[in-house]
C-alpha positions as CSV (number, residue, x, y, z in Angstrom):
1,M,39.5,9.1,-12.6
2,N,41.8,9.0,-15.7
3,G,40.8,5.3,-16.2
4,L,37.1,6.3,-16.0
5,L,37.7,9.1,-18.5
6,K,39.3,6.6,-20.9
7,L,36.2,4.3,-20.5
8,S,34.0,7.3,-21.2
9,G,36.0,8.0,-24.4
10,L,35.5,4.4,-25.5
11,I,31.7,4.6,-24.8
12,D,31.6,7.9,-26.7
13,A,33.3,6.3,-29.7
14,L,30.8,3.5,-29.7
15,T,27.9,5.9,-29.4
16,E,29.3,8.0,-32.2
17,R,29.7,5.0,-34.5
18,V,26.1,3.8,-33.8
19,G,24.8,7.4,-34.3
20,K,26.6,7.7,-37.7
21,A,25.1,4.4,-38.8
22,I,21.6,5.4,-37.7
23,I,21.8,8.5,-39.9
24,W,21.8,6.2,-42.9
25,L,18.5,4.6,-41.7
26,V,16.8,8.0,-42.1
27,L,17.6,7.9,-45.8
28,V,16.5,4.2,-46.0
29,V,13.2,5.0,-44.3
30,T,12.6,7.9,-46.7
31,L,13.3,5.8,-49.8
32,I,11.1,3.0,-48.6
33,G,8.3,5.5,-47.9
34,A,8.7,7.1,-51.3
35,G,8.8,3.7,-53.0
36,N,5.7,2.6,-51.1
37,A,3.8,5.7,-52.1
38,L,4.9,5.4,-55.7
39,M,3.8,1.8,-55.9
40,R,0.4,2.6,-54.3
41,Y,-0.5,5.5,-56.5
42,T,1.1,4.2,-59.7
43,F,0.3,0.5,-59.6
44,N,-2.4,0.4,-57.0
45,F,-0.2,-2.0,-55.0
46,S,0.6,-1.7,-51.3
47,S,2.1,-4.0,-48.7
48,N,1.8,-4.0,-45.0
49,A,5.4,-5.3,-44.9
50,F,6.6,-2.0,-46.5
51,L,4.6,0.0,-43.9
52,E,5.9,-2.1,-41.0
53,I,9.5,-2.0,-42.1
54,Q,9.2,1.8,-42.0
55,W,7.9,1.6,-38.4
56,Y,10.6,-0.8,-37.4
57,L,13.3,1.4,-38.9
58,F,11.8,4.5,-37.2
59,S,11.9,2.6,-34.0
60,A,15.6,1.7,-34.6
61,I,16.4,5.4,-35.3
62,F,14.6,6.6,-32.1
63,L,15.8,3.8,-29.7
64,L,19.3,3.3,-31.0
65,G,19.8,7.1,-31.4
66,A,18.9,8.1,-27.8
67,G,22.5,7.6,-26.6
68,Y,23.8,9.6,-29.6
69,T,21.4,12.4,-28.8
70,L,22.6,12.4,-25.2
71,L,26.3,12.4,-26.3
72,R,25.7,15.5,-28.6
73,N,23.7,17.2,-25.8
74,E,20.7,17.6,-28.2
75,H,18.0,16.2,-25.9
76,V,15.2,18.5,-24.8
77,R,15.9,20.5,-21.7
78,I,13.7,22.9,-19.7
79,D,16.3,25.2,-18.2
80,L,14.1,27.3,-15.9
81,I,16.5,26.8,-13.1
82,A,19.7,25.4,-14.6
83,G,19.9,28.1,-17.2
84,R,20.5,30.6,-14.4
85,L,23.3,28.6,-12.8
86,S,27.0,28.5,-13.5
87,R,28.4,25.6,-15.5
88,R,29.4,23.9,-12.3
89,G,25.9,24.2,-11.0
90,Q,24.5,22.8,-14.2
91,A,27.0,19.9,-13.9
92,W,25.6,19.1,-10.5
93,I,22.1,19.1,-11.8
94,D,23.1,16.8,-14.6
95,I,24.8,14.4,-12.1
96,F,21.7,14.4,-10.0
97,G,19.4,13.8,-13.0
98,I,21.6,11.0,-14.4
99,I,21.9,9.2,-11.1
100,F,18.3,9.5,-9.9
101,F,16.3,9.7,-13.1
102,L,18.0,8.7,-16.3
103,L,19.9,5.6,-15.2
104,P,17.1,4.1,-13.0
105,M,14.5,4.6,-15.7
106,A,16.7,3.3,-18.5
107,V,17.8,0.2,-16.5
108,A,14.2,-0.5,-15.5
109,I,12.9,-0.3,-19.1
110,M,15.9,-2.4,-20.3
111,Y,15.2,-5.0,-17.6
112,M,11.4,-5.2,-18.2
113,S,11.6,-5.3,-22.0
114,W,14.0,-8.3,-22.1
115,P,11.3,-10.9,-21.1
116,I,8.9,-9.4,-23.7
117,F,11.6,-9.8,-26.4
118,L,12.3,-13.4,-25.3
119,L,8.6,-14.2,-25.4
120,A,8.3,-12.8,-28.9
121,L,11.4,-14.7,-30.0
122,H,10.3,-18.1,-28.5
123,S,6.7,-17.8,-29.9
124,N,8.0,-16.4,-33.2
125,E,5.4,-13.6,-32.8
126,Q,4.1,-12.3,-36.1
127,S,2.4,-9.0,-36.9
128,S,-1.4,-9.1,-36.7
129,N,-1.6,-7.4,-40.1
130,A,-1.9,-9.5,-43.2
131,G,1.5,-9.8,-44.9
132,G,3.1,-8.3,-41.8
133,L,6.6,-9.0,-40.5
134,T,8.0,-10.9,-37.6
135,V,7.9,-8.9,-34.4
136,W,10.8,-10.1,-32.3
137,P,13.5,-8.0,-34.1
138,V,11.7,-4.8,-33.2
139,R,11.1,-6.0,-29.7
140,L,14.9,-6.5,-29.4
141,L,15.5,-2.8,-30.2
142,V,14.0,-1.7,-26.9
143,P,16.6,-3.5,-24.5
144,I,19.4,-2.7,-26.9
145,G,18.5,0.9,-27.2
146,F,18.2,1.4,-23.5
147,F,21.4,-0.5,-22.9
148,L,23.2,2.0,-25.2
149,L,21.4,4.9,-23.4
150,V,22.7,3.5,-20.0
151,L,26.2,3.3,-21.3
152,Q,26.1,6.8,-22.6
153,G,24.5,8.0,-19.3
154,I,27.5,6.5,-17.5
155,S,29.9,8.2,-19.8
156,E,28.1,11.6,-19.3
157,L,28.2,11.0,-15.5
158,I,32.0,10.4,-15.7
159,K,32.5,13.5,-17.8
160,R,30.5,15.7,-15.5
161,V,32.5,14.5,-12.4
162,G,35.7,15.0,-14.4
163,F,34.7,18.5,-15.3
164,L,34.0,19.3,-11.6
165,Q,37.4,18.0,-10.7
166,G,39.0,20.0,-13.5
167,L,40.2,16.9,-15.4
168,C,38.2,17.5,-18.6
169,P,36.4,20.3,-20.5
170,D,32.7,21.0,-20.1
171,T,31.1,18.7,-22.6
172,T,27.8,20.4,-22.4
173,E,29.2,23.5,-24.2
174,K,27.6,23.6,-27.6
175,G,29.9,24.5,-30.4
176,H,28.8,24.4,-34.0
177,K,28.3,20.8,-34.9
178,P,26.7,19.7,-38.1
179,T,23.0,18.7,-37.9
180,A,22.0,15.1,-38.6
181,E,20.9,16.2,-42.1
182,E,24.3,17.9,-42.7
183,E,26.1,14.8,-41.5
184,L,24.0,12.6,-43.9
185,V,24.9,14.9,-46.9
186,L,28.6,14.7,-45.9
187,A,28.5,10.9,-45.6
188,I,26.8,10.6,-49.0
189,K,29.5,12.9,-50.5
190,A,32.2,10.9,-48.8
191,Q,30.8,7.7,-50.3
192,K,30.8,9.2,-53.7
193,G,34.4,10.4,-53.2
194,E,33.5,14.1,-53.5
195,L,35.3,15.1,-50.4
């Protein structure tokens, strides 16, 4: 089990790095959106490429950030039953949910989205909008995003089993962690050397 917990730590580190990178995409999308609006209302100029890159980046944020959301235990939960159980009972529910819902769904979507990406790549699929972008990069985000989610799901499964065996702390315990917005501010300050 100790080897599996080390693997879980490596997966968590990868997910953390991806998540920290995605936070910057939020800023990029905001700047592109503001620039696009400024160009449209100031110079009466707009481009479908600007709109589509916003959509692509939003897709990247959502798809590549799913594993990061799972790592930070920030996904939506409806705790009608689990909220009344002990931490061990909640861990068992998580194990059941990961094995029978999360992993099968994520693997199925990853598997089924790969041929769609390959078709878009081989046909060099373009947007149907005038001046639009190539489609295959955004199609690639689906299998990559769900692959990252599968990895993080495996890590969470390992940690729940480790918790039940008393080998690691309860990772679902929420302490105060900075929000994505607070992390972005901290990252910007760190880049400027203010920290």
